[in-house]
C-alpha positions in Angstrom: 129.9 120.9 -11.0 133.0 120.3 -13.0 133.5 120.7 -16.8 133.0 117.3 -18.6 136.2 116.0 -20.1 135.6 114.3 -23.4 138.5 112.9 -25.4 138.1 114.1 -28.9 140.7 114.5 -31.7 138.9 117.5 -33.1 139.0 121.2 -32.2 135.9 123.1 -31.3 136.5 126.8 -31.4 134.8 130.1 -32.0 134.8 130.8 -35.7 138.3 131.8 -36.9 138.7 134.8 -39.2 139.5 132.6 -42.3 136.1 131.0 -42.3 133.6 133.1 -44.2 130.2 133.1 -42.5 128.7 135.9 -44.7 127.0 133.4 -47.0 126.2 130.7 -44.4 122.8 129.1 -44.8 121.6 128.6 -41.2 119.1 125.9 -40.5 117.0 125.2 -37.5 115.8 121.8 -36.4 112.3 120.8 -37.7 111.5 120.2 -34.1 111.9 123.8 -33.1 108.5 124.8 -34.3 109.7 128.1 -35.6 110.5 129.4 -32.1 113.8 131.1 -31.5 114.8 128.8 -28.6 117.1 126.4 -30.3 120.4 126.2 -32.1 121.1 126.7 -35.8 123.6 124.9 -37.9 125.4 125.9 -41.1 127.5 123.6 -43.3 130.7 125.3 -44.4 132.6 122.8 -46.4 135.3 121.4 -44.0 133.4 122.9 -41.1 130.0 123.2 -39.5 129.0 126.2 -37.5 126.5 126.2 -34.6 124.9 129.2 -33.0 122.3 130.1 -30.5 119.2 131.3 -32.3 118.2 133.6 -29.4 121.6 135.4 -29.4 123.3 135.3 -32.8 125.5 138.2 -31.8 127.6 135.8 -29.6 129.0 134.2 -32.7 129.0 130.5 -33.6 131.1 127.6 -32.5 133.0 126.0 -35.3 133.4 122.2 -35.6 135.2 120.1 -38.1 132.7 118.1 -40.2 134.1 114.9 -38.6 133.6 116.3 -35.1 130.1 117.4 -35.9 129.2 113.9 -37.3 130.6 112.3 -34.2 128.7 114.7 -31.9 125.4 114.1 -33.7 125.9 110.4 -34.0 126.7 110.2 -30.3 123.7 112.2 -29.3 121.4 110.0 -31.6 122.8 106.8 -30.1 122.8 108.1 -26.5 126.5 107.3 -26.1 127.3 110.9 -25.0 125.1 110.7 -21.9 127.7 109.1 -19.8 130.0 112.1 -20.2 127.5 114.6 -18.7 126.6 112.8 -15.5 
């Protein structure tokens, strides 16, 4: 299986050193039911961080807020599904 190629004008990276995650307020989806089997999101001004709630030691991925909005909007509309088949 090959890696999906999605054209996007925004970087998605592991959190760079200049982004302070010490005071990040991590939120889980209301659909998670309190279990630790989902992702958590923190809003960080110009960025949004996403991490695996089962293994927070791996560190978060960092999205620009524009990229995060595009991702969530695409998931909600179903338009991202064509990239994963």
